[in-house]
N, C-alpha and C positions, 0 to 999 in steps of 0.2 A: 435050612427049608425055606426060610425068608429069603435069602441071598439068591436061591435058584428061580424063585416067584420073581423077583424083580430082574434078573436076567431075563427070563421069558419074556415078561411084559416089555422090557427094553428092546429084543429082537422082534418081537411082534409088531411095537411100534414102526419099527424101521421097513417091516416087510407092508405094511399099509401104506406107508408114505411111497415107497417105490411102487406100489401097485398103482397108486392115484398120479404118478410121474408119467407111468407107463401108458395108462389110459388117456391122460392129458395131451400128451406130444404129439399123437398124429392129428388131432381135432384143434389143438391149441386151445382148450377149454381152460378159462382163468378160474372157474370154481374148484376144479383138479387140482391145480398148481397151489391155490390158497390153502386148499386140505392138506397138500403134500409137506407145504411150508411150515403148518400149523405142529403136525404132528413130527415134521424133523425138529423145529426147535423144542415142543414138549418132550422129546427124547433126550433131548441135551440137558434139559433142565432137571429132567428127571433122574439121570445118572450121576447129575451134579448138584443137587439143591444147594441153595444159599442160604444165607440169614434173612434174605429179602422175598425169597422164594421157598419156603420150608417144605418139607416134602407131603404135608397135609394139603396146602394148596396147589401143589403140582399136582397132585392125584384128583383131587376135585375138579381142576380145569382139563385134565386130562381125560377123564370120565365124563365131564360134559360135552367137551369137544367129539369125542367119539359118539356119543349118543346122537348129537347134533348131524353127524354125517350120516349115521345109521337111519335118522328122522327125514334128512334130505333127499336121501336115496330112495326110500319108500315111497315119497312125494315125486320126486324128478327122475329117479336113475334109471338106467339102462337094465334088463334081465339077463345079462349075459353069465358065462359059467365062471367068468374071473371075478365079476361083480358079486356074485355070491360067495365065492371063496373068499374075499375080503370082506364080507360082510360076518362071515364065520370066524376070520380074524379079530375083527373088532369086539365081535362078541365076547372070544376069549378075553381080550383086553380088559374090558368091563368086569368080567366074572374074575380075573387074577387080582385085579385093584381089590376087589371085595375082599378074596382070601390073604392080600398083602394088608391090608387092612386089620382082618380078623389076627394075623399072627404077629404084627407090631406092637 
């Protein structure tokens, strides 16, 4: 079960990173590129934790990064359908990270 949760989190991270890239590209929005880069880097470290970046630290940073993007969207974000779908994906990431810590 833990493996399924981790795999799902990984794919959700890739989905939200891709959405940020797609939204950033036409307008050249630097903040979206930064968010996407952060999600892509966290996805890499999430599936391949090291001794320096152990799983607990990666999960904490991923949770904070995801919450930060949610908060910034509430303050500055566009209220489009794709934005709402992305926020649902991010809420699932946060929820599944909680489930992962309970299962581990």
